[in-house]
MOPAC internal coordinates of N, CA, C and O (Angstrom, degrees):
PM7 1SCF
backbone

  N    0.0000 0     0.00 0     0.00 0    0    0    0
  C    1.4492 1     0.00 0     0.00 0    1    0    0
  C    1.5176 1   108.23 1     0.00 0    2    1    0
  O    1.2310 1   121.04 1   -44.26 1    3    2    1
  N    1.3100 1   115.61 1   135.74 1    3    2    1
  C    1.4490 1   121.83 1   178.33 1    5    3    2
  C    1.5223 1   108.99 1   -81.91 1    6    5    3
  O    1.2310 1   120.45 1   -45.26 1    7    6    5
  N    1.3305 1   116.75 1   134.74 1    7    6    5
  C    1.4554 1   121.22 1   175.46 1    9    7    6
  C    1.5141 1   109.02 1  -128.66 1   10    9    7
  O    1.2310 1   121.06 1   -39.20 1   11   10    9
  N    1.3101 1   115.58 1   140.80 1   11   10    9
  C    1.4538 1   122.79 1   176.76 1   13   11   10
  C    1.5204 1   107.78 1  -132.67 1   14   13   11
  O    1.2310 1   119.77 1   -39.37 1   15   14   13
  N    1.3430 1   118.05 1   140.63 1   15   14   13
  C    1.4620 1   120.18 1  -179.23 1   17   15   14
  C    1.5302 1   111.75 1   -57.82 1   18   17   15
  O    1.2310 1   120.76 1   -48.76 1   19   18   17
  N    1.3234 1   116.15 1   131.24 1   19   18   17
  C    1.4503 1   121.95 1   176.13 1   21   19   18
  C    1.5211 1   115.85 1    77.80 1   22   21   19
  O    1.2310 1   119.87 1  -176.59 1   23   22   21
  N    1.3364 1   117.85 1     3.41 1   23   22   21
  C    1.4604 1   121.00 1  -178.74 1   25   23   22
  C    1.5192 1   108.89 1  -119.69 1   26   25   23
  O    1.2310 1   121.25 1   -49.95 1   27   26   25
  N    1.3062 1   115.21 1   130.05 1   27   26   25
  C    1.4610 1   121.09 1   177.40 1   29   27   26
  C    1.5265 1   108.18 1   -62.68 1   30   29   27
  O    1.2310 1   119.24 1   -60.83 1   31   30   29
  N    1.3526 1   119.05 1   119.17 1   31   30   29
  C    1.4724 1   121.04 1  -177.00 1   33   31   30
  C    1.5186 1   113.87 1   -59.12 1   34   33   31
  O    1.2310 1   120.22 1   157.57 1   35   34   33
  N    1.3420 1   117.18 1   -22.43 1   35   34   33
  C    1.4639 1   119.75 1   178.03 1   37   35   34
  C    1.5234 1   111.96 1   -72.68 1   38   37   35
  O    1.2310 1   120.18 1   166.44 1   39   38   37
  N    1.3297 1   117.25 1   -13.56 1   39   38   37
  C    1.4604 1   121.13 1  -176.96 1   41   39   38
  C    1.5322 1   112.31 1   -97.06 1   42   41   39
  O    1.2310 1   119.64 1  -177.65 1   43   42   41
  N    1.3224 1   118.30 1     2.35 1   43   42   41
  C    1.4600 1   122.14 1   177.81 1   45   43   42
  C    1.5227 1   107.94 1   -90.36 1   46   45   43
  O    1.2310 1   120.51 1   -50.65 1   47   46   45
  N    1.3274 1   116.63 1   129.35 1   47   46   45
  C    1.4716 1   121.69 1  -172.50 1   49   47   46
  C    1.5207 1   112.68 1   -53.46 1   50   49   47
  O    1.2310 1   119.45 1   139.30 1   51   50   49
  N    1.3181 1   118.66 1   -40.70 1   51   50   49
  C    1.4680 1   120.52 1  -177.79 1   53   51   50
  C    1.5254 1   112.55 1   -69.21 1   54   53   51
  O    1.2310 1   120.08 1   166.01 1   55   54   53
  N    1.3160 1   117.46 1   -13.99 1   55   54   53
  C    1.4625 1   121.23 1  -178.78 1   57   55   54
  C    1.5244 1   112.70 1   -97.57 1   58   57   55
  O    1.2310 1   120.12 1   175.36 1   59   58   57
  N    1.3144 1   117.37 1    -4.64 1   59   58   57
  C    1.4592 1   120.66 1  -177.00 1   61   59   58
  C    1.5242 1   110.27 1   -71.17 1   62   61   59
  O    1.2310 1   121.02 1   -50.78 1   63   62   61
  N    1.3056 1   115.65 1   129.22 1   63   62   61
  C    1.4616 1   121.85 1   177.76 1   65   63   62
  C    1.5253 1   107.60 1  -101.48 1   66   65   63
  O    1.2310 1   119.47 1   -53.93 1   67   66   65
  N    1.3484 1   118.61 1   126.07 1   67   66   65
  C    1.4636 1   119.25 1  -179.16 1   69   67   66
  C    1.5240 1   111.45 1   -61.21 1   70   69   67
  O    1.2310 1   121.51 1   -30.27 1   71   70   69
  N    1.3409 1   114.72 1   149.73 1   71   70   69
  C    1.4556 1   119.95 1  -179.98 1   73   71   70
  C    1.5201 1   110.61 1   -59.13 1   74   73   71
  O    1.2310 1   120.47 1   134.07 1   75   74   73
  N    1.3022 1   116.71 1   -45.93 1   75   74   73
  C    1.4673 1   122.31 1   177.28 1   77   75   74
  C    1.5225 1   108.27 1  -124.15 1   78   77   75
  O    1.2310 1   119.97 1   -52.34 1   79   78   77
  N    1.3208 1   117.65 1   127.66 1   79   78   77
  C    1.4666 1   118.56 1   176.85 1   81   79   78
  C    1.5331 1   110.87 1   -65.11 1   82   81   79
  O    1.2310 1   120.62 1   -30.33 1   83   82   81
  N    1.3177 1   116.42 1   149.67 1   83   82   81
  C    1.4641 1   121.96 1  -178.76 1   85   83   82
  C    1.5192 1   109.82 1   -96.41 1   86   85   83
  O    1.2310 1   120.90 1   -58.77 1   87   86   85
  N    1.3189 1   115.88 1   121.23 1   87   86   85
  C    1.4614 1   120.76 1   177.43 1   89   87   86
  C    1.5316 1   108.50 1   -73.38 1   90   89   87
  O    1.2310 1   119.68 1   -38.75 1   91   90   89
  N    1.3401 1   118.21 1   141.25 1   91   90   89
  C    1.4616 1   119.92 1   179.73 1   93   91   90
  C    1.5265 1   113.72 1   -58.89 1   94   93   91
  O    1.2310 1   120.13 1   157.44 1   95   94   93
  N    1.3176 1   117.37 1   -22.56 1   95   94   93
  C    1.4557 1   120.30 1   177.28 1   97   95   94
  C    1.5217 1   112.50 1   -61.42 1   98   97   95
  O    1.2310 1   120.46 1   147.25 1   99   98   97
  N    1.3354 1   116.73 1   -32.75 1   99   98   97
  C    1.4644 1   119.90 1   177.28 1  101   99   98
  C    1.5224 1   110.63 1   -63.95 1  102  101   99
  O    1.2310 1   120.86 1   141.04 1  103  102  101
  N    1.3128 1   115.97 1   -38.96 1  103  102  101
  C    1.4669 1   120.88 1   179.24 1  105  103  102
  C    1.5304 1   109.23 1   -69.10 1  106  105  103
  O    1.2310 1   120.62 1   138.15 1  107  106  105
  N    1.3263 1   116.43 1   -41.85 1  107  106  105
  C    1.4650 1   120.10 1   178.16 1  109  107  106
  C    1.5226 1   110.45 1   -61.98 1  110  109  107
  O    1.2310 1   119.95 1   138.07 1  111  110  109
  N    1.3332 1   117.70 1   -41.93 1  111  110  109
  C    1.4671 1   121.09 1   178.27 1  113  111  110
  C    1.5337 1   110.13 1   -57.76 1  114  113  111
  O    1.2310 1   120.65 1   132.38 1  115  114  113
  N    1.3315 1   116.37 1   -47.62 1  115  114  113
  C    1.4679 1   120.53 1  -179.98 1  117  115  114
  C    1.5246 1   111.52 1   -62.91 1  118  117  115
  O    1.2310 1   120.73 1   141.76 1  119  118  117
  N    1.3319 1   116.22 1   -38.24 1  119  118  117
  C    1.4644 1   120.37 1   179.46 1  121  119  118
  C    1.5277 1   110.71 1   -65.03 1  122  121  119
  O    1.2310 1   120.73 1   135.39 1  123  122  121
  N    1.3061 1   116.22 1   -44.61 1  123  122  121
  C    1.4637 1   119.88 1   178.77 1  125  123  122
  C    1.5243 1   110.87 1   -62.90 1  126  125  123
  O    1.2310 1   120.58 1   136.11 1  127  126  125
  N    1.3271 1   116.50 1   -43.89 1  127  126  125
  C    1.4659 1   120.14 1   179.09 1  129  127  126
  C    1.5251 1   111.08 1   -61.37 1  130  129  127
  O    1.2310 1   120.52 1   137.49 1  131  130  129
  N    1.3341 1   116.61 1   -42.51 1  131  130  129
  C    1.4668 1   119.15 1  -178.08 1  133  131  130
  C    1.5274 1   111.76 1   -67.49 1  134  133  131
  O    1.2310 1   120.26 1   152.65 1  135  134  133
  N    1.3252 1   117.12 1   -27.35 1  135  134  133
  C    1.4616 1   121.36 1   179.32 1  137  135  134
  C    1.5254 1   112.61 1   -92.85 1  138  137  135
  O    1.2310 1   120.53 1   172.44 1  139  138  137
  N    1.3228 1   116.60 1    -7.56 1  139  138  137
  C    1.4549 1   120.19 1  -178.20 1  141  139  138
  C    1.5191 1   113.03 1    70.56 1  142  141  139
  O    1.2310 1   120.63 1  -147.72 1  143  142  141
  N    1.3164 1   116.41 1    32.28 1  143  142  141
  C    1.4710 1   122.05 1  -179.84 1  145  143  142
  C    1.5253 1   108.41 1  -104.53 1  146  145  143
  O    1.2310 1   120.41 1   -48.41 1  147  146  145
  N    1.3128 1   116.82 1   131.59 1  147  146  145
  C    1.4627 1   120.35 1   178.07 1  149  147  146
  C    1.5224 1   110.27 1   -82.53 1  150  149  147
  O    1.2310 1   121.26 1   -20.80 1  151  150  149
  N    1.3140 1   115.20 1   159.20 1  151  150  149
  C    1.4631 1   119.89 1   175.18 1  153  151  150
  C    1.5223 1   110.38 1   -60.82 1  154  153  151
  O    1.2310 1   120.64 1   140.69 1  155  154  153
  N    1.3207 1   116.38 1   -39.31 1  155  154  153
  C    1.4694 1   120.72 1   179.59 1  157  155  154
  C    1.5234 1   110.67 1   -60.93 1  158  157  155
  O    1.2310 1   120.67 1   134.92 1  159  158  157
  N    1.3271 1   116.32 1   -45.08 1  159  158  157
  C    1.4664 1   119.77 1  -179.20 1  161  159  158
  C    1.5272 1   111.15 1   -62.92 1  162  161  159
  O    1.2310 1   120.02 1   134.61 1  163  162  161
  N    1.3373 1   117.56 1   -45.39 1  163  162  161
  C    1.4631 1   119.72 1   179.64 1  165  163  162
  C    1.5192 1   110.67 1   -66.01 1  166  165  163
  O    1.2310 1   120.06 1   137.61 1  167  166  165
  N    1.3165 1   117.48 1   -42.39 1  167  166  165
  C    1.4654 1   120.80 1   179.60 1  169  167  166
  C    1.5245 1   110.47 1   -58.66 1  170  169  167
  O    1.2310 1   120.54 1   135.22 1  171  170  169
  N    1.3211 1   116.58 1   -44.78 1  171  170  169
  C    1.4636 1   120.23 1   178.41 1  173  171  170
  C    1.5264 1   111.20 1   -64.57 1  174  173  171
  O    1.2310 1   121.04 1   140.43 1  175  174  173
  N    1.3180 1   115.62 1   -39.57 1  175  174  173
  C    1.4714 1   120.70 1  -178.69 1  177  175  174
  C    1.5311 1   111.79 1   -63.31 1  178  177  175
  O    1.2310 1   120.54 1   139.13 1  179  178  177
  N    1.3379 1   116.58 1   -40.87 1  179  178  177
  C    1.4669 1   118.86 1  -176.73 1  181  179  178
  C    1.5258 1   112.98 1   -95.35 1  182  181  179
  O    1.2310 1   120.44 1   176.52 1  183  182  181
  N    1.3315 1   116.76 1    -3.48 1  183  182  181
  C    1.4591 1   120.06 1   173.69 1  185  183  182
  C    1.5118 1   115.23 1    79.19 1  186  185  183
  O    1.2310 1   120.48 1  -143.82 1  187  186  185
  N    1.3413 1   116.69 1    36.18 1  187  186  185
  C    1.4669 1   120.30 1   175.09 1  189  187  186
  C    1.5176 1   108.60 1  -124.27 1  190  189  187
  O    1.2310 1   120.97 1   -16.70 1  191  190  189
  N    1.3311 1   115.75 1   163.30 1  191  190  189
  C    1.4604 1   120.00 1   176.86 1  193  191  190
  C    1.5237 1   109.34 1   -68.76 1  194  193  191
  O    1.2310 1   121.27 1   -33.02 1  195  194  193
  N    1.3146 1   115.18 1   146.98 1  195  194  193
  C    1.4629 1   120.78 1   177.88 1  197  195  194
  C    1.5255 1   109.72 1   -59.05 1  198  197  195
  O    1.2310 1   120.36 1   141.96 1  199  198  197
  N    1.3303 1   116.91 1   -38.04 1  199  198  197
  C    1.4694 1   120.48 1  -179.46 1  201  199  198
  C    1.5277 1   111.32 1   -62.51 1  202  201  199
  O    1.2310 1   120.16 1   142.35 1  203  202  201
  N    1.3286 1   117.31 1   -37.65 1  203  202  201
  C    1.4643 1   120.96 1   178.27 1  205  203  202
  C    1.5215 1   110.07 1   -65.88 1  206  205  203
  O    1.2310 1   120.22 1   132.80 1  207  206  205
  N    1.3180 1   117.18 1   -47.20 1  207  206  205
  C    1.4571 1   121.10 1   179.12 1  209  207  206
  C    1.5234 1   110.01 1   -61.47 1  210  209  207
  O    1.2310 1   120.08 1   139.78 1  211  210  209
  N    1.3294 1   117.45 1   -40.22 1  211  210  209
  C    1.4552 1   121.17 1   178.33 1  213  211  210
  C    1.5307 1   111.17 1   -62.34 1  214  213  211
  O    1.2310 1   120.24 1   141.19 1  215  214  213
  N    1.3254 1   117.14 1   -38.81 1  215  214  213
  C    1.4661 1   120.69 1   176.84 1  217  215  214
  C    1.5279 1   110.71 1   -64.06 1  218  217  215
  O    1.2310 1   120.05 1   140.28 1  219  218  217
  N    1.3387 1   117.50 1   -39.72 1  219  218  217
  C    1.4616 1   120.81 1   176.00 1  221  219  218
  C    1.5246 1   110.44 1   -61.26 1  222  221  219
  O    1.2310 1   121.03 1   131.28 1  223  222  221
  N    1.3038 1   115.63 1   -48.72 1  223  222  221
  C    1.4613 1   121.49 1  -176.53 1  225  223  222
  C    1.5267 1   111.48 1   -64.79 1  226  225  223
  O    1.2310 1   120.12 1   145.51 1  227  226  225
  N    1.3196 1   117.38 1   -34.49 1  227  226  225
  C    1.4632 1   120.91 1  -178.42 1  229  227  226
  C    1.5285 1   113.78 1   -92.23 1  230  229  227
  O    1.2310 1   120.39 1  -169.66 1  231  230  229
  N    1.3404 1   116.86 1    10.34 1  231  230  229
  C    1.4595 1   120.94 1   175.10 1  233  231  230
  C    1.5095 1   115.19 1    73.04 1  234  233  231
  O    1.2310 1   120.30 1  -162.86 1  235  234  233
  N    1.3362 1   117.03 1    17.14 1  235  234  233
  C    1.4568 1   120.83 1   179.37 1  237  235  234
  C    1.5308 1   111.83 1   -91.83 1  238  237  235
  O    1.2310 1   120.95 1   172.83 1  239  238  237
  N    1.3230 1   115.78 1    -7.17 1  239  238  237
  C    1.4567 1   121.69 1  -179.98 1  241  239  238
  C    1.5295 1   106.98 1  -140.21 1  242  241  239
  O    1.2310 1   120.81 1   -40.07 1  243  242  241
  N    1.3324 1   116.06 1   139.93 1  243  242  241
  C    1.4597 1   120.32 1   178.97 1  245  243  242
  C    1.5222 1   111.06 1   -80.75 1  246  245  243
  O    1.2310 1   121.16 1   -30.07 1  247  246  245
  N    1.3197 1   115.39 1   149.93 1  247  246  245
  C    1.4578 1   120.65 1   173.10 1  249  247  246
  C    1.5218 1   108.30 1   -72.28 1  250  249  247
  O    1.2310 1   120.90 1   -45.55 1  251  250  249
  N    1.3130 1   115.88 1   134.45 1  251  250  249
  C    1.4573 1   121.65 1   172.40 1  253  251  250
  C    1.5208 1   106.89 1  -109.31 1  254  253  251
  O    1.2310 1   120.52 1   -11.34 1  255  254  253
  N    1.3139 1   116.61 1   168.66 1  255  254  253
  C    1.4616 1   119.17 1   178.79 1  257  255  254
  C    1.5277 1   110.46 1   -61.74 1  258  257  255
  O    1.2310 1   120.39 1   146.10 1  259  258  257
  N    1.3383 1   116.86 1   -33.90 1  259  258  257
  C    1.4603 1   119.61 1   179.02 1  261  259  258
  C    1.5294 1   111.25 1   -64.04 1  262  261  259
  O    1.2310 1   120.60 1   132.95 1  263  262  261
  N    1.3352 1   116.47 1   -47.05 1  263  262  261
  C    1.4705 1   119.32 1   178.32 1  265  263  262
  C    1.5234 1   110.40 1   -63.11 1  266  265  263
  O    1.2310 1   120.96 1   136.84 1  267  266  265
  N    1.3321 1   115.77 1   -43.16 1  267  266  265
  C    1.4624 1   120.07 1  -179.43 1  269  267  266
  C    1.5304 1   111.05 1   -60.79 1  270  269  267
  O    1.2310 1   120.42 1   140.08 1  271  270  269
  N    1.3225 1   116.81 1   -39.92 1  271  270  269
  C    1.4682 1   119.81 1  -179.53 1  273  271  270
  C    1.5304 1   111.42 1   -71.22 1  274  273  271
  O    1.2310 1   120.34 1   145.43 1  275  274  273
  N    1.3319 1   116.96 1   -34.57 1  275  274  273
  C    1.4654 1   119.22 1   176.89 1  277  275  274
  C    1.5286 1   110.58 1   -67.26 1  278  277  275
  O    1.2310 1   120.78 1   139.05 1  279  278  277
  N    1.3216 1   116.11 1   -40.95 1  279  278  277
  C    1.4615 1   119.93 1   178.20 1  281  279  278
  C    1.5207 1   110.31 1   -66.61 1  282  281  279
  O    1.2310 1   120.64 1   141.39 1  283  282  281
  N    1.3195 1   116.37 1   -38.61 1  283  282  281
  C    1.4713 1   120.14 1   175.58 1  285  283  282
  C    1.5240 1   110.61 1   -58.42 1  286  285  283
  O    1.2310 1   120.48 1   134.31 1  287  286  285
  N    1.3249 1   116.68 1   -45.69 1  287  286  285
  C    1.4614 1   120.73 1  -179.42 1  289  287  286
  C    1.5292 1   111.74 1   -62.52 1  290  289  287
  O    1.2310 1   120.71 1   142.98 1  291  290  289
  N    1.3307 1   116.24 1   -37.02 1  291  290  289
  C    1.4664 1   120.21 1  -177.01 1  293  291  290
  C    1.5245 1   113.02 1   -82.07 1  294  293  291
  O    1.2310 1   120.14 1   140.93 1  295  294  293
  N    1.3278 1   117.34 1   -39.07 1  295  294  293
  C    1.4658 1   120.29 1  -172.20 1  297  295  294
  C    1.5272 1   114.08 1  -109.80 1  298  297  295
  O    1.2310 1   120.73 1   167.29 1  299  298  297
  N    1.3392 1   116.21 1   -12.71 1  299  298  297
  C    1.4628 1   119.07 1  -179.99 1  301  299  298
  C    1.5200 1   114.06 1    77.97 1  302  301  299
  O    1.2310 1   120.21 1  -163.96 1  303  302  301
  N    1.3287 1   117.20 1    16.04 1  303  302  301
  C    1.4656 1   121.01 1   177.09 1  305  303  302
  C    1.5234 1   107.26 1  -101.01 1  306  305  303
  O    1.2310 1   120.71 1   -59.20 1  307  306  305
  N    1.3164 1   116.25 1   120.80 1  307  306  305
  C    1.4593 1   123.42 1  -172.96 1  309  307  306
  C    1.5241 1   112.53 1   -48.76 1  310  309  307
  O    1.2310 1   120.97 1   -43.68 1  311  310  309
  N    1.3244 1   115.74 1   136.32 1  311  310  309
  C    1.4692 1   120.76 1  -179.87 1  313  311  310
  C    1.5286 1   111.41 1   -61.79 1  314  313  311
  O    1.2310 1   119.93 1   149.99 1  315  314  313
  N    1.3415 1   117.75 1   -30.01 1  315  314  313
  C    1.4698 1   119.83 1   177.56 1  317  315  314
  C    1.5256 1   111.18 1   -61.62 1  318  317  315
  O    1.2310 1   120.32 1   145.72 1  319  318  317
  N    1.3235 1   116.99 1   -34.28 1  319  318  317
  C    1.4606 1   121.04 1   177.38 1  321  319  318
  C    1.5254 1   109.83 1   -58.59 1  322  321  319
  O    1.2310 1   120.68 1   130.71 1  323  322  321
  N    1.3416 1   116.30 1   -49.29 1  323  322  321
  C    1.4642 1   120.67 1  -178.32 1  325  323  322
  C    1.5247 1   111.31 1   -65.64 1  326  325  323
  O    1.2310 1   120.58 1   139.48 1  327  326  325
  N    1.3284 1   116.51 1   -40.52 1  327  326  325
  C    1.4582 1   119.67 1  -178.98 1  329  327  326
  C    1.5284 1   111.08 1   -69.81 1  330  329  327
  O    1.2310 1   120.16 1   143.95 1  331  330  329
  N    1.3304 1   117.30 1   -36.05 1  331  330  329
  C    1.4651 1   120.00 1   176.37 1  333  331  330
  C    1.5292 1   110.67 1   -65.51 1  334  333  331
  O    1.2310 1   120.54 1   140.74 1  335  334  333
  N    1.3347 1   116.57 1   -39.26 1  335  334  333
  C    1.4683 1   119.78 1   175.85 1  337  335  334
  C    1.5281 1   110.83 1   -62.49 1  338  337  335
  O    1.2310 1   120.50 1   136.59 1  339  338  337
  N    1.3301 1   116.65 1   -43.41 1  339  338  337
  C    1.4645 1   120.41 1   179.74 1  341  339  338
  C    1.5240 1   110.15 1   -63.13 1  342  341  339
  O    1.2310 1   120.49 1   137.46 1  343  342  341
  N    1.3274 1   116.66 1   -42.54 1  343  342  341
  C    1.4606 1   120.90 1   179.24 1  345  343  342
  C    1.5304 1   110.77 1   -62.37 1  346  345  343
  O    1.2310 1   120.43 1   135.51 1  347  346  345
  N    1.3265 1   116.79 1   -44.49 1  347  346  345
  C    1.4610 1   120.74 1   179.06 1  349  347  346
  C    1.5326 1   110.69 1   -63.71 1  350  349  347
  O    1.2310 1   120.50 1   141.22 1  351  350  349
  N    1.3282 1   116.64 1   -38.78 1  351  350  349
  C    1.4621 1   121.21 1   178.21 1  353  351  350
  C    1.5368 1   110.21 1   -63.53 1  354  353  351
  O    1.2310 1   120.84 1   132.51 1  355  354  353
  N    1.3336 1   116.01 1   -47.49 1  355  354  353
  C    1.4658 1   120.24 1  -179.91 1  357  355  354
  C    1.5295 1   110.81 1   -61.03 1  358  357  355
  O    1.2310 1   120.83 1   136.25 1  359  358  357
  N    1.3255 1   116.03 1   -43.75 1  359  358  357
  C    1.4642 1   120.88 1   179.62 1  361  359  358
  C    1.5283 1   110.41 1   -64.16 1  362  361  359
  O    1.2310 1   120.31 1   139.70 1  363  362  361
  N    1.3188 1   117.01 1   -40.30 1  363  362  361
  C    1.4575 1   120.99 1   177.96 1  365  363  362
  C    1.5134 1   112.46 1   -62.66 1  366  365  363
  O    1.2310 1   120.53 1   140.55 1  367  366  365
  N    1.3419 1   116.59 1   -39.45 1  367  366  365
  C    1.4666 1   120.08 1   177.93 1  369  367  366
  C    1.5270 1   110.28 1   -63.34 1  370  369  367
  O    1.2310 1   120.61 1   137.67 1  371  370  369
  N    1.3280 1   116.43 1   -42.33 1  371  370  369
  C    1.4647 1   120.17 1  -179.88 1  373  371  370
  C    1.5267 1   110.28 1   -65.69 1  374  373  371
  O    1.2310 1   120.32 1   140.42 1  375  374  373
  N    1.3334 1   117.00 1   -39.58 1  375  374  373
  C    1.4734 1   120.18 1   179.58 1  377  375  374
  C    1.5296 1   111.86 1   -63.69 1  378  377  375
  O    1.2310 1   120.00 1   156.95 1  379  378  377
  N    1.3169 1   117.60 1   -23.05 1  379  378  377
  C    1.4661 1   120.94 1   177.93 1  381  379  378
  C    1.5283 1   112.27 1   -91.07 1  382  381  379
  O    1.2310 1   120.07 1  -178.05 1  383  382  381
  N    1.3242 1   117.47 1     1.95 1  383  382  381
  C    1.4617 1   122.53 1   177.82 1  385  383  382
  C    1.5329 1   107.87 1   -90.99 1  386  385  383
  O    1.2310 1   120.71 1   -80.64 1  387  386  385
  N    1.3262 1   116.24 1    99.36 1  387  386  385
  C    1.4667 1   120.54 1  -173.17 1  389  387  386
  C    1.5270 1   112.88 1   -61.81 1  390  389  387
  O    1.2310 1   119.69 1   143.84 1  391  390  389
  N    1.3242 1   118.20 1   -36.16 1  391  390  389
  C    1.4659 1   119.10 1  -179.56 1  393  391  390
  C    1.5293 1   110.91 1   -68.04 1  394  393  391
  O    1.2310 1   120.16 1   141.61 1  395  394  393
  N    1.3251 1   117.29 1   -38.39 1  395  394  393
  C    1.4564 1   119.20 1   177.94 1  397  395  394
  C    1.5269 1   110.79 1   -69.30 1  398  397  395
  O    1.2310 1   120.36 1   140.64 1  399  398  397
  N    1.3403 1   116.92 1   -39.36 1  399  398  397
  C    1.4615 1   119.90 1   179.24 1  401  399  398
  C    1.5266 1   110.75 1   -65.11 1  402  401  399
  O    1.2310 1   120.01 1   145.10 1  403  402  401
  N    1.3353 1   117.58 1   -34.90 1  403  402  401
  C    1.4637 1   120.89 1   175.64 1  405  403  402
  C    1.5269 1   109.84 1   -65.21 1  406  405  403
  O    1.2310 1   120.60 1   140.52 1  407  406  405
  N    1.3179 1   116.46 1   -39.48 1  407  406  405
  C    1.4646 1   120.45 1   177.47 1  409  407  406
  C    1.5287 1   110.40 1   -62.36 1  410  409  407
  O    1.2310 1   120.41 1   137.00 1  411  410  409
  N    1.3344 1   116.82 1   -43.00 1  411  410  409
  C    1.4708 1   120.41 1   177.98 1  413  411  410
  C    1.5226 1   111.17 1   -62.07 1  414  413  411
  O    1.2310 1   120.35 1   139.34 1  415  414  413
  N    1.3193 1   116.94 1   -40.66 1  415  414  413
  C    1.4645 1   120.72 1   179.08 1  417  415  414
  C    1.5272 1   110.11 1   -61.07 1  418  417  415
  O    1.2310 1   120.52 1   139.34 1  419  418  417
  N    1.3262 1   116.62 1   -40.66 1  419  418  417
  C    1.4644 1   120.60 1   176.87 1  421  419  418
  C    1.5140 1   112.03 1   -63.48 1  422  421  419
  O    1.2310 1   120.38 1   138.04 1  423  422  421
  N    1.3118 1   116.89 1   -41.96 1  423  422  421
  C    1.4615 1   120.82 1   178.37 1  425  423  422
  C    1.5130 1   110.49 1   -63.71 1  426  425  423
  O    1.2310 1   120.53 1   139.17 1  427  426  425
  N    1.3315 1   116.59 1   -40.83 1  427  426  425
  C    1.4768 1   120.55 1   179.36 1  429  427  426
  C    1.5192 1   111.13 1   -64.12 1  430  429  427
  O    1.2310 1   119.93 1   141.34 1  431  430  429
  N    1.3371 1   117.74 1   -38.66 1  431  430  429
  C    1.4734 1   120.78 1   178.16 1  433  431  430
  C    1.5211 1   110.11 1   -63.17 1  434  433  431
  O    1.2310 1   120.55 1   137.26 1  435  434  433
  N    1.3343 1   116.55 1   -42.74 1  435  434  433
  C    1.4623 1   120.68 1   179.37 1  437  435  434
  C    1.5208 1   109.84 1   -65.59 1  438  437  435
  O    1.2310 1   120.55 1   134.76 1  439  438  437
  N    1.3344 1   116.56 1   -45.24 1  439  438  437
  C    1.4614 1   120.73 1  -178.15 1  441  439  438
  C    1.5309 1   111.84 1   -64.69 1  442  441  439
  O    1.2310 1   120.07 1   150.26 1  443  442  441
  N    1.3173 1   117.47 1   -29.74 1  443  442  441
  C    1.4710 1   121.26 1  -178.19 1  445  443  442
  C    1.5246 1   112.15 1   -66.61 1  446  445  443
  O    1.2310 1   120.22 1   152.95 1  447  446  445
  N    1.3291 1   117.18 1   -27.05 1  447  446  445
  C    1.4682 1   119.69 1  -179.36 1  449  447  446
  C    1.5191 1   112.41 1   -93.26 1  450  449  447
  O    1.2310 1   119.54 1   175.10 1  451  450  449
  N    1.3049 1   118.49 1    -4.90 1  451  450  449
  C    1.4737 1   121.09 1   179.90 1  453  451  450
  C    1.5073 1   111.35 1   -77.31 1  454  453  451
  O    1.2310 1   120.10 1   180.00 1  455  454  453

């Protein structure tokens, strides 16, 4: 987190956490639409069921390295891009889990006195 003297760190653009994390499937959907590629065509190209690809696109299934690498092979978008999006999505979901964030705050208080 970026901190500057006299400035609330929550007001710095790089520190803003989106209200809802974006699943990489949303980005894939937009990419397919911009290229004019159907889900069926991509599913056939990478050798998965259309239903599986649809679950990825609709955020009902997480991207794995295997899916990311297949999409990379088909669309030329680096698998690290997809995995970084998935990681950011997972982290965003955890940041919105108030009970887990309370647990982290407790751990930080304990660690501060060590």
